[in-house]
LUMPADREN-119962 format. One record per residue (C-alpha): residue in one letter; x, y, z. Coordinates in steps of 0.02 Angstrom, whole numbers, plus 50000, padded with zeros to 5 digits. Each point is the difference from the previous one (the first is absolute). Example, Ala and Ser with C-alpha at 12.3 -4.5 7.8 and 13.67 -1.06 7.14 Angstrom:
! LUMPADREN-119962
@res: a; u: 50615; v: 49775; w: 50390 .
@res: s; u: 50069; v: 50172; w: 49967 .
END
This chain:
! LUMPADREN-119962
@res: m; u: 49265; v: 47124; w: 51671 .
@res: l; u: 49881; v: 50082; w: 49864 .
@res: r; u: 49994; v: 50147; w: 50129 .
@res: r; u: 50187; v: 50016; w: 49997 .
@res: i; u: 50011; v: 49976; w: 49804 .
@res: t; u: 49879; v: 50139; w: 49966 .
@res: a; u: 50084; v: 50125; w: 50119 .
@res: v; u: 50168; v: 49970; w: 49899 .
@res: a; u: 49914; v: 50028; w: 49835 .
@res: v; u: 49930; v: 50167; w: 50061 .
@res: t; u: 50182; v: 50048; w: 50058 .
@res: a; u: 50073; v: 49937; w: 49852 .
@res: l; u: 49875; v: 50116; w: 49903 .
@res: m; u: 50019; v: 50160; w: 50096 .
@res: a; u: 50179; v: 49974; w: 49974 .
@res: g; u: 49970; v: 49997; w: 49802 .
@res: v; u: 49883; v: 50145; w: 50003 .
@res: l; u: 50118; v: 50112; w: 50110 .
@res: a; u: 50146; v: 49952; w: 49899 .
@res: g; u: 49908; v: 50059; w: 49842 .
@res: c; u: 49943; v: 50161; w: 50082 .
@res: g; u: 50136; v: 50127; w: 49928 .
@res: n; u: 50022; v: 50177; w: 50045 .
@res: t; u: 49886; v: 50083; w: 49889 .
@res: d; u: 50015; v: 50192; w: 50073 .
@res: s; u: 50076; v: 50034; w: 49833 .
@res: w; u: 49849; v: 50057; w: 49918 .
@res: v; u: 49990; v: 50151; w: 50111 .
@res: d; u: 50176; v: 50069; w: 49916 .
@res: a; u: 49964; v: 50145; w: 49891 .
@res: r; u: 50051; v: 49984; w: 49826 .
@res: a; u: 49984; v: 50139; w: 49873 .
@res: a; u: 49835; v: 50014; w: 49940 .
@res: t; u: 49951; v: 49918; w: 49820 .
@res: g; u: 49956; v: 50166; w: 49907 .
@res: w; u: 50107; v: 50130; w: 49984 .
@res: p; u: 50073; v: 50002; w: 50180 .
@res: a; u: 50102; v: 50165; w: 49990 .
@res: q; u: 50107; v: 50104; w: 49871 .
@res: y; u: 50074; v: 49908; w: 49852 .
@res: a; u: 49874; v: 49864; w: 50054 .
@res: d; u: 50137; v: 49873; w: 50091 .
@res: a; u: 50145; v: 49979; w: 50122 .
@res: a; u: 50144; v: 49995; w: 49828 .
@res: n; u: 49890; v: 50159; w: 49924 .
@res: t; u: 49973; v: 49912; w: 49842 .
@res: s; u: 49834; v: 50108; w: 49981 .
@res: s; u: 49940; v: 49814; w: 49922 .
@res: a; u: 49821; v: 49916; w: 50064 .
@res: p; u: 49962; v: 49820; w: 49975 .
@res: v; u: 49834; v: 50030; w: 49908 .
@res: s; u: 49939; v: 49997; w: 49806 .
@res: g; u: 49969; v: 50184; w: 49988 .
@res: a; u: 49866; v: 50072; w: 49892 .
@res: e; u: 50029; v: 50099; w: 49841 .
@res: n; u: 49827; v: 50095; w: 50007 .
@res: l; u: 49967; v: 50089; w: 50149 .
@res: r; u: 49845; v: 50106; w: 50047 .
@res: l; u: 50021; v: 50152; w: 50118 .
@res: e; u: 49893; v: 49953; w: 50167 .
@res: w; u: 50038; v: 50156; w: 50118 .
@res: g; u: 50116; v: 50132; w: 50027 .
@res: r; u: 50025; v: 50088; w: 50169 .
@res: s; u: 50117; v: 50116; w: 50078 .
@res: v; u: 50101; v: 50010; w: 50159 .
@res: k; u: 49987; v: 50165; w: 50029 .
@res: g; u: 50193; v: 50018; w: 50004 .
@res: s; u: 50125; v: 49940; w: 49902 .
@res: l; u: 50089; v: 49830; w: 49983 .
@res: a; u: 50176; v: 49943; w: 49975 .
@res: a; u: 49979; v: 49821; w: 49996 .
@res: q; u: 49888; v: 49849; w: 49928 .
@res: v; u: 49857; v: 49957; w: 50059 .
@res: a; u: 50004; v: 49833; w: 50084 .
@res: l; u: 49874; v: 49853; w: 49985 .
@res: g; u: 49955; v: 49859; w: 50110 .
@res: s; u: 49936; v: 49822; w: 49972 .
@res: g; u: 49827; v: 50038; w: 50015 .
@res: n; u: 49909; v: 50174; w: 49967 .
@res: y; u: 50109; v: 50136; w: 50082 .
@res: l; u: 50109; v: 50126; w: 49932 .
@res: a; u: 50115; v: 50120; w: 50113 .
@res: v; u: 50088; v: 50159; w: 49936 .
@res: n; u: 50114; v: 50096; w: 50106 .
@res: g; u: 49949; v: 50189; w: 49972 .
@res: q; u: 50078; v: 50152; w: 50052 .
@res: t; u: 49851; v: 50124; w: 50037 .
@res: e; u: 49985; v: 50163; w: 50103 .
@res: a; u: 49880; v: 49957; w: 50122 .
@res: g; u: 49902; v: 49830; w: 50031 .
@res: c; u: 50021; v: 49822; w: 49955 .
@res: s; u: 50158; v: 49973; w: 49903 .
@res: l; u: 50022; v: 49814; w: 50004 .
@res: m; u: 49850; v: 49923; w: 49924 .
@res: v; u: 49910; v: 49828; w: 49954 .
@res: w; u: 49873; v: 49993; w: 49865 .
@res: e; u: 49879; v: 49840; w: 49933 .
@res: v; u: 50087; v: 49980; w: 49819 .
@res: n; u: 49833; v: 49912; w: 49940 .
@res: n; u: 49892; v: 50123; w: 50071 .
@res: r; u: 50023; v: 50166; w: 49907 .
@res: a; u: 50151; v: 50035; w: 50136 .
@res: r; u: 49882; v: 50024; w: 50142 .
@res: q; u: 50112; v: 50031; w: 50139 .
@res: r; u: 50013; v: 49868; w: 50152 .
@res: w; u: 50092; v: 50103; w: 50103 .
@res: c; u: 50151; v: 50119; w: 50019 .
@res: t; u: 50115; v: 50076; w: 50132 .
@res: r; u: 50131; v: 50139; w: 49990 .
@res: l; u: 50163; v: 49966; w: 50007 .
@res: v; u: 50163; v: 50137; w: 50023 .
@res: q; u: 50028; v: 50069; w: 49841 .
@res: g; u: 50157; v: 49991; w: 49915 .
@res: g; u: 49990; v: 49803; w: 49965 .
@res: g; u: 49921; v: 50007; w: 49808 .
@res: v; u: 50146; v: 49918; w: 49913 .
@res: a; u: 49955; v: 49850; w: 50082 .
@res: s; u: 49837; v: 49884; w: 49965 .
@res: p; u: 49924; v: 49907; w: 50124 .
@res: l; u: 50008; v: 49792; w: 49990 .
@res: f; u: 49860; v: 49899; w: 50021 .
@res: d; u: 50031; v: 49813; w: 50069 .
@res: g; u: 49875; v: 49866; w: 49975 .
@res: f; u: 49880; v: 50039; w: 50131 .
@res: d; u: 49990; v: 50180; w: 49966 .
@res: n; u: 50088; v: 50054; w: 50118 .
@res: l; u: 50099; v: 50161; w: 49949 .
@res: y; u: 50184; v: 50050; w: 50034 .
@res: i; u: 50073; v: 50185; w: 49977 .
@res: g; u: 50114; v: 50112; w: 50067 .
@res: q; u: 50006; v: 50197; w: 50042 .
@res: p; u: 50151; v: 50078; w: 50053 .
@res: g; u: 50081; v: 49921; w: 50138 .
@res: l; u: 49862; v: 49864; w: 50033 .
@res: l; u: 49933; v: 49837; w: 49915 .
@res: q; u: 49836; v: 49942; w: 50027 .
@res: s; u: 49869; v: 49874; w: 49942 .
@res: f; u: 49810; v: 50005; w: 50006 .
@res: p; u: 49878; v: 49850; w: 49993 .
@res: s; u: 49857; v: 50000; w: 49859 .
@res: t; u: 49930; v: 50153; w: 50103 .
@res: q; u: 50082; v: 50157; w: 50041 .
@res: w; u: 50048; v: 49948; w: 50202 .
@res: v; u: 50191; v: 49995; w: 50008 .
@res: r; u: 50067; v: 49822; w: 50027 .
@res: w; u: 50179; v: 50047; w: 50054 .
@res: r; u: 50132; v: 50147; w: 49971 .
@res: t; u: 50177; v: 50005; w: 50036 .
@res: h; u: 50102; v: 50146; w: 49967 .
@res: v; u: 50174; v: 50001; w: 49880 .
@res: i; u: 50134; v: 50112; w: 49944 .
@res: g; u: 49921; v: 50081; w: 49829 .
@res: l; u: 49864; v: 49965; w: 49894 .
@res: p; u: 49947; v: 49820; w: 49961 .
@res: l; u: 50011; v: 49981; w: 49814 .
@res: t; u: 49876; v: 49875; w: 49910 .
@res: t; u: 50002; v: 49865; w: 50133 .
@res: r; u: 50020; v: 49808; w: 49929 .
@res: m; u: 49978; v: 49830; w: 50049 .
@res: v; u: 50161; v: 49899; w: 50009 .
@res: a; u: 49917; v: 49831; w: 50083 .
@res: p; u: 49832; v: 49951; w: 50061 .
@res: g; u: 49972; v: 50113; w: 50154 .
@res: r; u: 50165; v: 50100; w: 49966 .
@res: l; u: 49996; v: 50185; w: 49953 .
@res: l; u: 50134; v: 50103; w: 49904 .
@res: v; u: 50022; v: 50162; w: 50065 .
@res: v; u: 50138; v: 50118; w: 49915 .
@res: t; u: 49992; v: 50203; w: 50042 .
@res: h; u: 50052; v: 50141; w: 49885 .
@res: l; u: 50134; v: 50035; w: 50122 .
@res: g; u: 50058; v: 49805; w: 49982 .
@res: q; u: 49949; v: 49920; w: 50149 .
@res: v; u: 49967; v: 49808; w: 49965 .
@res: l; u: 49883; v: 49906; w: 50107 .
@res: v; u: 49915; v: 49830; w: 49998 .
@res: f; u: 49821; v: 50003; w: 50089 .
@res: d; u: 49886; v: 49858; w: 50051 .
@res: a; u: 49840; v: 50047; w: 49917 .
@res: h; u: 49898; v: 49962; w: 50135 .
@res: r; u: 50071; v: 50061; w: 50157 .
@res: g; u: 50080; v: 50154; w: 49911 .
@res: t; u: 50160; v: 49945; w: 50098 .
@res: v; u: 50195; v: 50014; w: 49902 .
@res: t; u: 50063; v: 49818; w: 49969 .
@res: g; u: 50195; v: 49962; w: 49993 .
@res: n; u: 50116; v: 50144; w: 49985 .
@res: s; u: 49985; v: 50165; w: 49914 .
@res: l; u: 50113; v: 50098; w: 49893 .
@res: d; u: 50033; v: 50182; w: 49984 .
@res: l; u: 50068; v: 50032; w: 49821 .
@res: v; u: 50060; v: 50206; w: 50031 .
@res: g; u: 50070; v: 50028; w: 50179 .
@res: g; u: 49979; v: 50167; w: 50106 .
@res: l; u: 49816; v: 50008; w: 49981 .
@res: d; u: 49893; v: 50084; w: 50127 .
@res: p; u: 49872; v: 49898; w: 50043 .
@res: t; u: 49872; v: 50111; w: 50040 .
@res: d; u: 50031; v: 50103; w: 49846 .
@res: s; u: 49871; v: 49880; w: 49876 .
@res: e; u: 49964; v: 50131; w: 49883 .
@res: r; u: 50179; v: 50039; w: 49942 .
@res: g; u: 50025; v: 50008; w: 49814 .
@res: l; u: 49820; v: 49944; w: 49957 .
@res: a; u: 49982; v: 50148; w: 49898 .
@res: d; u: 50129; v: 49918; w: 49878 .
@res: c; u: 49926; v: 49830; w: 49991 .
@res: r; u: 49862; v: 50017; w: 49850 .
@res: l; u: 50137; v: 50076; w: 49885 .
@res: a; u: 50129; v: 49870; w: 50072 .
@res: r; u: 50117; v: 50136; w: 50034 .
@res: r; u: 50158; v: 49982; w: 50131 .
@res: g; u: 49913; v: 50055; w: 50150 .
@res: c; u: 49908; v: 49830; w: 49995 .
@res: p; u: 50114; v: 49852; w: 50033 .
@res: v; u: 49865; v: 49870; w: 49947 .
@res: a; u: 49864; v: 50092; w: 49877 .
@res: a; u: 49928; v: 49841; w: 49935 .
@res: a; u: 49921; v: 49837; w: 50047 .
@res: p; u: 50137; v: 49847; w: 50019 .
@res: a; u: 49974; v: 49844; w: 49915 .
@res: y; u: 50007; v: 49825; w: 50061 .
@res: s; u: 50007; v: 49829; w: 49951 .
@res: e; u: 49944; v: 49845; w: 50086 .
@res: a; u: 50101; v: 49883; w: 49890 .
@res: t; u: 50173; v: 50085; w: 50036 .
@res: g; u: 49944; v: 50081; w: 50181 .
@res: m; u: 50076; v: 50161; w: 49912 .
@res: i; u: 49963; v: 50187; w: 50039 .
@res: v; u: 50046; v: 50114; w: 49869 .
@res: l; u: 49982; v: 50215; w: 50035 .
@res: s; u: 50058; v: 50141; w: 49931 .
@res: l; u: 50102; v: 50111; w: 50150 .
@res: w; u: 50082; v: 50192; w: 49979 .
@res: e; u: 50114; v: 49997; w: 50126 .
@res: p; u: 50058; v: 50164; w: 50089 .
@res: d; u: 50126; v: 50089; w: 49894 .
@res: a; u: 50010; v: 49876; w: 49861 .
@res: e; u: 49981; v: 50070; w: 49812 .
@res: k; u: 49857; v: 49895; w: 49969 .
@res: p; u: 49883; v: 49848; w: 50074 .
@res: v; u: 50063; v: 49818; w: 49986 .
@res: l; u: 49912; v: 49830; w: 50002 .
@res: v; u: 50025; v: 49895; w: 50172 .
@res: g; u: 49966; v: 49818; w: 50000 .
@res: l; u: 49943; v: 49917; w: 50177 .
@res: r; u: 49947; v: 49821; w: 50050 .
@res: y; u: 49857; v: 49942; w: 50081 .
@res: q; u: 50025; v: 49841; w: 50089 .
@res: q; u: 49836; v: 49971; w: 50127 .
@res: g; u: 50057; v: 49908; w: 50165 .
@res: q; u: 50176; v: 50033; w: 49998 .
@res: t; u: 50128; v: 50112; w: 50084 .
@res: p; u: 50008; v: 50121; w: 49923 .
@res: e; u: 49833; v: 50011; w: 49904 .
@res: l; u: 50053; v: 50155; w: 49890 .
@res: t; u: 50182; v: 50001; w: 49932 .
@res: r; u: 50074; v: 50135; w: 49885 .
@res: e; u: 50071; v: 49921; w: 49852 .
@res: w; u: 50066; v: 50110; w: 49870 .
@res: t; u: 49997; v: 50155; w: 49952 .
@res: s; u: 50005; v: 50050; w: 49802 .
@res: d; u: 50052; v: 50174; w: 49910 .
@res: a; u: 49960; v: 49908; w: 49822 .
@res: v; u: 49846; v: 50082; w: 49950 .
@res: g; u: 50053; v: 50147; w: 49900 .
@res: g; u: 49948; v: 50165; w: 50090 .
@res: g; u: 49932; v: 49910; w: 50126 .
@res: p; u: 49832; v: 49916; w: 50019 .
@res: l; u: 49858; v: 50090; w: 49962 .
@res: a; u: 49819; v: 49929; w: 50080 .
@res: s; u: 49968; v: 49824; w: 50082 .
@res: p; u: 50088; v: 49856; w: 49937 .
@res: v; u: 49910; v: 49825; w: 49933 .
@res: l; u: 50054; v: 49825; w: 50027 .
@res: s; u: 49987; v: 49863; w: 49874 .
@res: l; u: 49889; v: 49837; w: 50054 .
@res: d; u: 50155; v: 49902; w: 50029 .
@res: g; u: 50068; v: 50154; w: 50114 .
@res: t; u: 50171; v: 49987; w: 49910 .
@res: t; u: 49987; v: 50153; w: 49916 .
@res: v; u: 49946; v: 50196; w: 50039 .
@res: y; u: 49921; v: 50113; w: 49860 .
@res: v; u: 50038; v: 50181; w: 50037 .
@res: n; u: 50000; v: 50178; w: 49919 .
@res: g; u: 50160; v: 50091; w: 49985 .
@res: r; u: 50022; v: 50199; w: 50007 .
@res: d; u: 50088; v: 49965; w: 49839 .
@res: e; u: 49836; v: 49949; w: 49903 .
@res: h; u: 50049; v: 49822; w: 49986 .
@res: l; u: 49901; v: 49857; w: 50059 .
@res: w; u: 50123; v: 49872; w: 50126 .
@res: a; u: 50010; v: 49834; w: 50040 .
@res: i; u: 50092; v: 49951; w: 50167 .
@res: n; u: 50058; v: 49840; w: 50068 .
@res: s; u: 49886; v: 49997; w: 50189 .
@res: a; u: 50161; v: 49907; w: 50079 .
@res: d; u: 50121; v: 50108; w: 50001 .
@res: g; u: 49952; v: 50153; w: 49896 .
@res: t; u: 50104; v: 49990; w: 49832 .
@res: e; u: 49939; v: 50061; w: 49832 .
@res: k; u: 49925; v: 49854; w: 49870 .
@res: w; u: 49946; v: 50141; w: 49892 .
@res: a; u: 49930; v: 50162; w: 49957 .
@res: v; u: 49885; v: 50073; w: 49858 .
@res: p; u: 49987; v: 50168; w: 49935 .
@res: l; u: 49819; v: 50065; w: 50013 .
@res: n; u: 50040; v: 50180; w: 49936 .
@res: y; u: 49876; v: 50086; w: 50114 .
@res: l; u: 49976; v: 49995; w: 50199 .
@res: a; u: 49895; v: 49872; w: 50058 .
@res: q; u: 49926; v: 50072; w: 50160 .
@res: t; u: 49910; v: 49835; w: 50047 .
@res: p; u: 50051; v: 49834; w: 50034 .
@res: p; u: 50011; v: 49888; w: 49862 .
@res: s; u: 49893; v: 49849; w: 50007 .
@res: v; u: 50011; v: 49811; w: 49986 .
@res: t; u: 49914; v: 49847; w: 49947 .
@res: p; u: 49999; v: 49831; w: 50065 .
@res: e; u: 50090; v: 49933; w: 49834 .
@res: g; u: 50126; v: 50151; w: 50008 .
@res: l; u: 49920; v: 50122; w: 49901 .
@res: v; u: 50076; v: 50189; w: 50052 .
@res: i; u: 49892; v: 50135; w: 49946 .
@res: a; u: 50099; v: 50168; w: 50026 .
@res: g; u: 49943; v: 50137; w: 50134 .
@res: g; u: 49898; v: 50166; w: 49964 .
@res: g; u: 50017; v: 50167; w: 49986 .
@res: p; u: 49991; v: 50153; w: 49896 .
@res: g; u: 50088; v: 49963; w: 49824 .
@res: s; u: 49998; v: 49813; w: 50029 .
@res: r; u: 49950; v: 49865; w: 49892 .
@res: l; u: 49922; v: 49827; w: 50024 .
@res: t; u: 50141; v: 49890; w: 49993 .
@res: a; u: 50020; v: 49810; w: 50026 .
@res: i; u: 50146; v: 49923; w: 50037 .
@res: r; u: 50067; v: 49794; w: 50032 .
@res: d; u: 50133; v: 49956; w: 50113 .
@res: t; u: 50092; v: 49873; w: 49902 .
@res: a; u: 50123; v: 50006; w: 50146 .
@res: e; u: 50154; v: 50045; w: 49903 .
@res: e; u: 49906; v: 50177; w: 49945 .
@res: g; u: 49843; v: 50087; w: 49990 .
@res: e; u: 49908; v: 49979; w: 49839 .
@res: e; u: 49885; v: 50131; w: 49916 .
@res: v; u: 49841; v: 49871; w: 49958 .
@res: w; u: 49873; v: 50169; w: 49936 .
@res: t; u: 49985; v: 50173; w: 50026 .
@res: s; u: 49830; v: 50089; w: 49983 .
@res: e; u: 50038; v: 50158; w: 49944 .
@res: e; u: 49807; v: 50069; w: 50029 .
@res: t; u: 49989; v: 49968; w: 50184 .
@res: s; u: 50102; v: 50101; w: 50113 .
@res: p; u: 49960; v: 49940; w: 50167 .
@res: l; u: 49980; v: 50115; w: 50143 .
@res: t; u: 50012; v: 49861; w: 50118 .
@res: t; u: 50073; v: 49826; w: 50061 .
@res: s; u: 49907; v: 49875; w: 49875 .
@res: s; u: 49903; v: 49882; w: 50107 .
@res: l; u: 49981; v: 49825; w: 49929 .
@res: a; u: 49869; v: 49865; w: 49989 .
@res: d; u: 50012; v: 49899; w: 49829 .
@res: v; u: 49976; v: 50199; w: 49933 .
@res: g; u: 50079; v: 50165; w: 50056 .
@res: y; u: 49906; v: 50138; w: 50082 .
@res: a; u: 50082; v: 50167; w: 50005 .
@res: v; u: 49945; v: 50198; w: 49997 .
@res: v; u: 50045; v: 50105; w: 49847 .
@res: r; u: 49967; v: 50159; w: 49953 .
@res: d; u: 49840; v: 50029; w: 49913 .
@res: g; u: 50005; v: 50156; w: 49879 .
@res: e; u: 50107; v: 50125; w: 49937 .
@res: g; u: 50070; v: 50166; w: 50080 .
@res: d; u: 49953; v: 50073; w: 50163 .
@res: a; u: 49822; v: 49926; w: 49977 .
@res: a; u: 50065; v: 49816; w: 50009 .
@res: g; u: 49918; v: 49889; w: 50146 .
@res: l; u: 50066; v: 49844; w: 50012 .
@res: a; u: 49915; v: 49817; w: 49972 .
@res: l; u: 50017; v: 49826; w: 50050 .
@res: r; u: 50089; v: 49887; w: 49884 .
@res: v; u: 49981; v: 49813; w: 49971 .
@res: f; u: 50149; v: 49945; w: 49876 .
@res: n; u: 50056; v: 49796; w: 49931 .
@res: l; u: 50133; v: 49937; w: 50094 .
@res: g; u: 50083; v: 49919; w: 49841 .
@res: d; u: 50023; v: 50137; w: 49891 .
@res: g; u: 49924; v: 50156; w: 50106 .
@res: s; u: 49873; v: 50043; w: 49882 .
@res: t; u: 49857; v: 50099; w: 50068 .
@res: l; u: 49838; v: 49895; w: 50040 .
@res: n; u: 49885; v: 50142; w: 50088 .
@res: t; u: 50012; v: 50160; w: 50066 .
@res: y; u: 49891; v: 50078; w: 50114 .
@res: p; u: 50002; v: 50196; w: 50070 .
@res: l; u: 50000; v: 50055; w: 50182 .
@res: p; u: 49851; v: 50117; w: 50018 .
@res: n; u: 50079; v: 50174; w: 50059 .
@res: a; u: 50152; v: 49926; w: 50046 .
@res: s; u: 50152; v: 50125; w: 50061 .
@res: g; u: 50178; v: 49964; w: 50096 .
@res: w; u: 50094; v: 49874; w: 49954 .
@res: p; u: 49963; v: 49806; w: 49995 .
@res: v; u: 50068; v: 49901; w: 50150 .
@res: g; u: 49965; v: 49830; w: 49941 .
@res: v; u: 49877; v: 49878; w: 49956 .
@res: s; u: 49936; v: 49834; w: 50103 .
@res: i; u: 49924; v: 49873; w: 49943 .
@res: g; u: 49897; v: 49882; w: 50115 .
@res: h; u: 49967; v: 49803; w: 50028 .
@res: d; u: 49830; v: 50031; w: 49918 .
@res: r; u: 50088; v: 50086; w: 49832 .
@res: r; u: 49928; v: 50175; w: 50069 .
@res: v; u: 50125; v: 50136; w: 49943 .
@res: i; u: 50039; v: 50169; w: 50102 .
@res: a; u: 50088; v: 50148; w: 49946 .
@res: a; u: 50031; v: 50150; w: 50113 .
@res: t; u: 50097; v: 50163; w: 49980 .
@res: s; u: 50085; v: 50108; w: 50098 .
@res: d; u: 49862; v: 50117; w: 50020 .
@res: g; u: 49907; v: 49870; w: 50101 .
@res: q; u: 49893; v: 49949; w: 49876 .
@res: v; u: 49953; v: 49800; w: 49991 .
@res: y; u: 49912; v: 49913; w: 49838 .
@res: g; u: 49937; v: 49813; w: 50032 .
@res: f; u: 49985; v: 49899; w: 49829 .
@res: a; u: 49927; v: 49844; w: 49969 .
@res: p; u: 49997; v: 49857; w: 49861 .
@res: a; u: 49873; v: 50036; w: 49892 .
END
């Protein structure tokens, strides 16, 4: 009898253990790195980092890619930095150690022409990056994990769900990939018809200046809260670009649907759109020198605020909803609050003319001109988000070209870079 009771008890115990052992495979699903995983920080393009940014910095190192840059530096969850250089020979995609004076960990050469896109780091230090006609992934070493052909140049990629990678090419092909296997999941969308799938370099020369020959010239924005993807699209023979809203619904058929097309933005959108924390509002620059707020559900106008300069880089948005207008020549550092009914100017700093999108982390960082006339250089400026006042200014030694943005690491390090391939690493002082 005792033996029978013991056997029953063991069977019951094993059943309970097995019932409690759910599938734990989800930990291997890739998620965006906790640093500055790609251009404009996150999938929504907010240019905002979840750290307390340092007001006081010290320059740790400066290094050149020995070529040019057209996109921000990506920062991983550990101590790695990745840059997508355009070089005459040798390496172009480079991974450096941020906390070790930018010591190079590895590098490889990509097909050139894709400099407008930044790499994307996931939390395992895998990299995802495109070149004309191809998307590929690298592990923490330079050996290729996978590569898959696409039509056009993959712009900066985004994570839309754990293990799912959003890819939009400059020729308007939209795909979602399994980040581990490199295979397409669900359906694809072609936003532009009649393309030659063998000509992935068509129109690339127009992308940096966002001209009509490049149908999708800027990285898309994605909101996990609403499943909306928003991007700019310049259709063939159209007078100006429009905004397009797509919906991603993982596991449904179809997964990707085109929801709306909007010509509400005056003169057409310029640079990447940005989504609010709740995903209901799109902030985007108009070619009419206005900052526009658009309803992400249907593409209708919410409000527009005149900037009186052409913002050539995207705005940035704090989790609390403060919008810092984009930068460019002749810009003024401007903060706008979205009241739902209108865009209310909170403050303007006449002393700061940002040349980049402002990168935010309780304080703001932007690159500005340093000096006057032809001898002017570039400097990293730290500013107060409460009133726009300058907290500190740090010259970038021997900087040339134009700034391509500022990246903020999980360890509060700040990285600035220029189009001439110069990269500067700052640490909290």
